[in-house]
N, C-alpha and C positions, 0 to 999 in steps of 0.2 A: 800125540795130541793133535786135535783138529786144527786146521789152519785158521779157523774162525777166531781162535784165541789170540791171534796176532793182529787183529783189526781193532780200530779205535771205537769206543762207544758212539752210538748215533745221537745221544743226548735226548732221548725220548722219555718223558716222565709222565706225571699224572694227567696232564692235559690230553695226551695221546691215549692213555688208558681209558679215560672217560669217553673220548671219542669212539674208541673201539667198542666200549660197552653200550653206549647209547645208539651207535650205528647198528650194532647187532640187534637190539630191541626194535629199532625202526624197520630194519630189513625183514626181520622175522614176523613182525606184526602185520606189515603190508602184505607179505607173501600169504599169510593165513587168511587175511581179508580178501585177497585176490582169488584164492581158492573158492571162497564162498561166492564171490561174484560170478565166477565161471561155472561152478558146479553145485552151489548150494541152493537151498529152497527158502521159502519165506520165513521159516522158523529160525533161520540163522541171520536175519537182517540186522538184529541188534549187535551181534558179534561182528558182522561186517563193518557197521558204522563205528563201533568202538576200536576195531583194528586200524581203520584208516586214521582215526583221531590220534591214537597212540603213535602210529608211524610218523605222522606229521610233527607232533610235539616232541618226540624223542629225537627226530632228525634236526629240528630247528636250531639247537645250540651247537651242532657238530661243525659247521663251517667256522664259527667263532673260535671254537677250541683249536681247530687246525691252524687258523690264521695266527692266533695268539702264540702258538708254539714255534712259529717261524722265526729265524734269526732277524729277518727284516719284515715284520708283519705288514707294513705299509706297501710292500711290493708284491702282495699276494696275487694281484691281477696279472702278473707276468706268467702265472701258471696257465692263463687262458688267452693271452694276447701278446704278440711280438711287439716290443716297444720300439725297435729300430725300423723294421721294414713294414710293420703293420700286418694285420691279419691274425686269424686264430692261431694259437700255439697248441699244437697237438703232436705229441711224440709217441707213436705207436709202440716204440720199443721201451718206453719208460713206464714202469708200474705206477709211479706217482702221477704222471700226466694222465694215464688211463683212469686211475682212481679219481682224480679231480673232476674230470669230465663226467664220469659215471655218477659221482655224488651230485653234481649239478643237475644231470638229467633225472636222477631219482627224485631230487627235490621238486622238480617240475611236475612229475607224475604224482608224487605224494600230495602236492598242493591241489592239483586237479581233482584227485579222488576225494580229498577232504571237502572241497567246495561242492562236488557233486552230491555227496551224501548229505551235506548240510542243506543244499538246495532242495533235495527230495524230502527231507524232514521238515523244512520250513518253506513251504511252497508259495511264499509271498515275497515281494521285494526283488532285489537284483540277483539274489542267490538262485532264484528259480531258473535263470538262464543256464546255470551249470548243471541243473537237474537233468537237462537233455543228454548230458554225457553219461548218464546211468542207463540209458535206454538203448536197446538193440545192439547193433554191431559196434558202435562207438564205445560203449561200456566194456565190451569184451576185449577190444583192441587195447584200451587203456590198462585193463587188468593184466593182459598178457605181457605187454612191454614193461609196465610198472612192476609186475611180479618178477620178471627176469632181472631188472635192475635192483630190485630188493634183495633177491638171492645173491646177486653179485656183491652188493654192499655188505651183506651179512658175512660172507666168506672171504671177501677180498682182503680184509685187514690181515688175516692170517697168511695169505699168499704174499702180501707186501713184506711181512716179516721174513718169510722163507727166502726171498730174493735179496735180503739185506745180510751182508756177510758178518754175522755176529754169532757167538756161541748160542746154541739151542735153536735160534731162528733159522739159520741156514743149514743146520745139521739134520733137518727132517722136512719132508714135503707134506706133513700131516697137519700143519697148523691151520690151513684153510678149511679142511674138513672139520677139525676140532672146533674152530670158531663158528662155523656154520651150524653144527649140531648144538652148540651152546646157545646160539642165537634162537634156534627153534625152541629149545627148552625154556629159556628166560622169557621170550615173548609169549609163549603159551601160558607161562606162570603169571605174567603181568596181566594178560587178558582175563585169566581166571579170577584174579583178585578184583578186577574192575567190573566184571560181568555180574549182573543181578542174579540172585538165587533162583528166580523164576525161569531163567533161560536153561531149562533142563537139558534139551537136546544139544545145545551149543556147549554147555559145560561138560557134558559127557564126552563129546568129541575132543574138546580141548584137553581134558584129563588124559585121554588115551594118547594124544599127541605129546603132552608133557612127559608122561612116563616113558614112552618109546624114545623120545629125543634124549631124555636124561640117561636112559640105559645105554643108548648108542654113544653118547658123549663119554660115559665112563669107560666103555670099551675102547674108544678112540684115544683117550688119555693113557690107558694102560699100554696100548700099542705104541704110542708116542714114546713113552719111557723106555720100552724095550728097544725101539728103533734107535734112540739116542745112544744106547750102550754106555761106554765110558764117559761120554759128555754129560750124562745125567748126574755125575758127581757134583756138578754145579749146585745141585739141589740138596746136598748134604748140609744140614744146618737149618737156619731160620726159614729159608725159602722152601726147603723140603717139608718142613712142618706146616707152612702155609699151604702148600700144594696138597699135603695129606688132609689138612683141615677142610680144604675145598672138596676133595674127593668124598670125604665122609660126611661133613656137614652140609655140603652143597649139592650132593647127588644121592649118596646112599641113604642118609636119614630121610630126605624127602620121599624117596621111593618106598621106604618102609612105612612112613606115617601118612602117606597121601590119602588113604581112605578114611583115616580117623581124624586127621587135622589138616584139611586141604589147604586152608589159608596159610598156616605156618609152613607147610611143605613148599608152597609156591613162593613164599617170602624167602625161604632158605635157598631155593633155586636161583632167584634173582640175585641175592647177595653172592652166591657162589659164582655166578657169571662175571661179576665185577672182580672177585678175588682171583679167578682164573687168569683174566687178562692182566691184572696187576703182577701176578707171579711171573707170567711169561715175559712181559716187557721189562719189569724192574730187575728181575734176577739176572737177565742178560746185561742190562745197563750197568749193574753193579760190578761186573767183571772188568778189571783194568786190562789194558793192552798187554799181551804176552804174559798173562797170569790168570789165576783162578781165585 
């Protein structure tokens, strides 16, 4: 038996699941929009604008979800500031500290990118100042650093689980990869749902991204189950049925029907992204200390 079965639950529940889900969509959407900023052409400007909007609004509730899940929510600022000596609180050896600062930094870049595209789209009033951030080198720099933080946010949640000594989580190093691929698939699906039918070039690119990400996600999930070996017996029962339902209804079915029912396929992928995170988090949380 893995020694992870002798550890106490972390008491992470639906608030954390929702944060993982929305953070993945935010990170994936921003990364896709940043690719358009760096390498895209004028035909993809609508996709770029929608991507930055989705990233900002998906990220917006994430800090509140994390704070609400703390044992002492009113002390959340201790993650960033030392109360006794003063000064910033940054622990390079702590995944939680690194993740907190990365989320804060990503929020800054997501906000700047949103204001920039809105300023360009509405070139009057105070927003036009931020439109300058879209031009030349400044826009490229924001896209590069923001895109890096977006990718970090999309996969970091899986890495955080992997360094938490609980069954499933600490028994495989693949959760970061799985969550990153899931974020790419779900964010592509969200953008496809929101993008207008007339955006033919952007929709074709997103459809390819959606299918490729979903196929890779299915492969990563299969590899994860094999990697876990005997630990995967945790999923015998209701959690295993939920995981199977995710694999079939959230990946296989969308891949099969994508060309005939694109909206339904995208909606199933988005729902599957939520189910995946719920199964990974809640199935481990349901295991009592020294038992299965």
